[in-house]
N, C-alpha and C positions, 0 to 999 in steps of 0.2 A: 504493500499499499504506499502511495506517495504521501509523505507528511507535508502538509501545506504550511506548517509552522504557525498555525492559528491558535494554538492552545493557549488559554488565558488571555488572549487579546480582548479588547473592548470594542464592540461595534454598535453603531446607531443605525437602525434600518427603519425608514419611514414608510407609512402606508403598508404595514407588514402584518395586518390581521388576516389577510387572505390573499389569494392569487400569487403573483410572482414575488411580491415583497415577503410574504409569509414563507414561501419556498426557500428564499435566500436566507432569511433569518434562521430557519430550521437547519439549513445546510451548514451555516457558520457555527451554529450550536453543536451540530454533530461533530465538527472539527475541534470543539472545546472552547469556542469563543463565547464570552458572556455578551448577551445582547440587550440593548434597549430598543423597544419597538413602540411605534405609535399608530393610531388610527382615530377616526372620528367616532365610530361606533364602540362605545365602552364595553358593552357586553361581549361582542365578538372579540374585541381586543384581549380582554382578560381571559377568555376561553382559550384563545390562541397562545397566549403567554403561558398558561398552566400546561397546555398541551406540549409546547416545546420544552419546558422545564422538566416535565415528567418523562419525556422521551429521551432527554440528553443529560439531565442532571446539572446543567449549567445555571448560572444566575440569569434571570430574565426580568427586566424592568419594563412593565407596560406603562405608557404615558399617554392618556387621552389627549389628542391634539389634532387640529385641522391645520395642515401645513401651509394653507393659503392665508392663514391668520398670522401676522408678523409677531404679535405677542407670544403666540403658541410656540413658534419655532425657537424663540429665545429661551422660553421656559423649558422646553424639551432638551435643549443642549445643556442647560444649567442643571436640570435634574439628572442627566446622565453623568455629568462630571461630579456632581455631589455624591452620587451613588458609588461610582467606580473609580473616581480620581483621575481619569484620563479618557481619551477617545482615540483609539488607534485607526478605526475605520468608520467612514461615513458612507452610507449608501442611500442616495436620494431617490425617491419614488413618490408618485402621486397618481391618483386615478387619471385616466386620459380625459381630455376635453370631450364634449359631446360630438357625435357625428353630425354631418350636415354639409350641404353644398353652400357655396358662397352666398347666394341670395336667400337661402333658408335662414341665414344668421344675421345678426345686427352688430354694430360696433361694441356694444356692451358684452356681447358674447366673447369678443376678442379681448376685452379688458379682463374678463373673468378667466379666460384660458391663460392669459399672461401671468396673472397672479398665481394660478394653480401650478403651471408647468415651469415657467422661468423664474418668477420671483421666489417661489418656495425653495428652489435650488440655490438661488443667490443668498437668500436669508440664512439658510442652513450652513452655507460655506462661510458667511460672515460669522456665525457662531462657532464653527469648529477650527477655522484656519488659525486664529490666534493660539488655541489650545495646542494644535499640532506643531505650530512653529516653536512653541516653548518646549515641547517634547523632543523636537528635532527629528520627528518622523510622523508619518501618517499616510493614509491611503483614502482617496475620495473616488467613488464610482457613481456616475449618474446613469440611472435606468432611463433609456429613451425608447426608440423603436426603429425598426428597419426603414420607417418612413423618412429618417434623416438621410437615407441614401437614394430613396426612390419614393415619391409621394404615392399614398394609397388613396383610392377613390372614396369620395364622400367624407374625407377626414381633413378638410382644409385647415381647421384650427390646429390640429396635432401636427400636420405636415409643416405648418409655418413656425409655430412657436417652439417645437422641439429642436429645430435647427439653431435657434438662438442659444439653447442650452449647450449645443456642440461648440459654438463660438466661445462661450464662457469657459467650457472645459478645456479646450485647446489652449486658450490664453492663460488659464490658471496653471496648466501643466508646465508651461514655460516659466511663469512667475514663481511658482512654489518649488520647482526642482532643486534650487540651491538650498532649500531648507529641509530636504530629505522627504518631501511630500509628493507622492505620485497621484495623478489625477487622470481618470479614464472614463470612458462611456461604454455601456453595453446595450446592444440594440436587438431586442427580441423580434423575431418574425411572428408567425402564427403559432401561438402556444395556447393550448386549450384551458382557458380560465373563464371565470364568470363574465369578465369584461369582453372576451372574445365571443362568448355566447350571446351577449347583448348586441354586438356588432353583426353577428350572423342573423339574429332576429331582425335587425334593422334592414339588412340586405334582402332577406326573405320578403319582408313587408313591401319593399320597393319593387321587387321583381316578381311578386305573386308566386313565390316558391316556398320551400320549407327550410328551416335552419340546417337540416341535415344535407339537403341538396346544395345549399350554399357552402357548407363545410367540404363536401366532395369536390366542388369546383376549386376551392382553395387548395386542397390537397393535390389536385391534378397539376397545379401551377408550381409545385415544389418538387425539386429534383429528388429528395428523399421520399417523396410520395405520401407525406403525412404531416400533421401538425406536431410541434414539439410538446414535450411534457414540461411542467414547471420545474421538475427535478433536473432535467438536462440543462435548462437555462441556469439554475442555481449553481450547478457544478462549475459552469464557466465563470459566473460572478465570483464565487469563492476563490477560484484560481487567481483572477485579476487583482483582488484586494490582498492576496497572500504574499508573504515574503518570497515565495517561489517566483513570483512575477516581478522581482525587484528591479529589473531593467526595462520594464514596460511602463511607459507613461505617454499620455497624449493620444491614445488610440481609441477608436470606436470599433468595438468588436461586435460583429454580427453573429447572432445565434438564430439562424433562420432556415436551416435545412437546405441552403443553397439557393433560396428564392431570389435573392438580389443577383442579377446577371452582370452588372457593371464590373469593370476591372479595378476600380479604385474604391 
């Protein structure tokens, strides 16, 4: 077994009560990392925290928080440092902005998407970067989407705003490298989560089909012939934030089964 060197590290994973965020928090915990997790829904958050702790035996700190709320992100970082004394790893994640075509949406939808997707990442970085600089090390990973390489239909908000996160990540990777802080992005393709089920229902509604028919269309466009599992995505995320990836910074890693056909 490859030891990722994550034992007794401290990670903060946002939006981690379900879906990809939860899968990543669980995988880190399986590697011996103590995790702070947040989500808006307290009940599901506490259930997930208990589940991860029971399965792995690590310390899990659940903090109810909406990452689009500035005060909440500050409190979240503070609570993590108070509990664990440091933050080695930050994994930023937030629910995706709603689907829709350009004229289905209004400027206020863009403002909300910016708060949710870009500003939540910015604020979390403002919280952890001073902590990591003082430690002389750290790893930041932004969860984005394959849409940063290739826009997806009916997701203009996500297609647009997630690219700004990549600009942030690339620049931070450059700025923070002298302080021993690595900064990367990870870009899931089609991974079977509740969020993807929502998108499939949306497509089925538009096309007069069923979600399973839409899922089959998606799978047909992926070289590996299927959607990914949250566990497959989490394994790649755990590698990127681990000391094993010590010479990797400023990358956007696709975990998409080969769906993106571009060369860069």
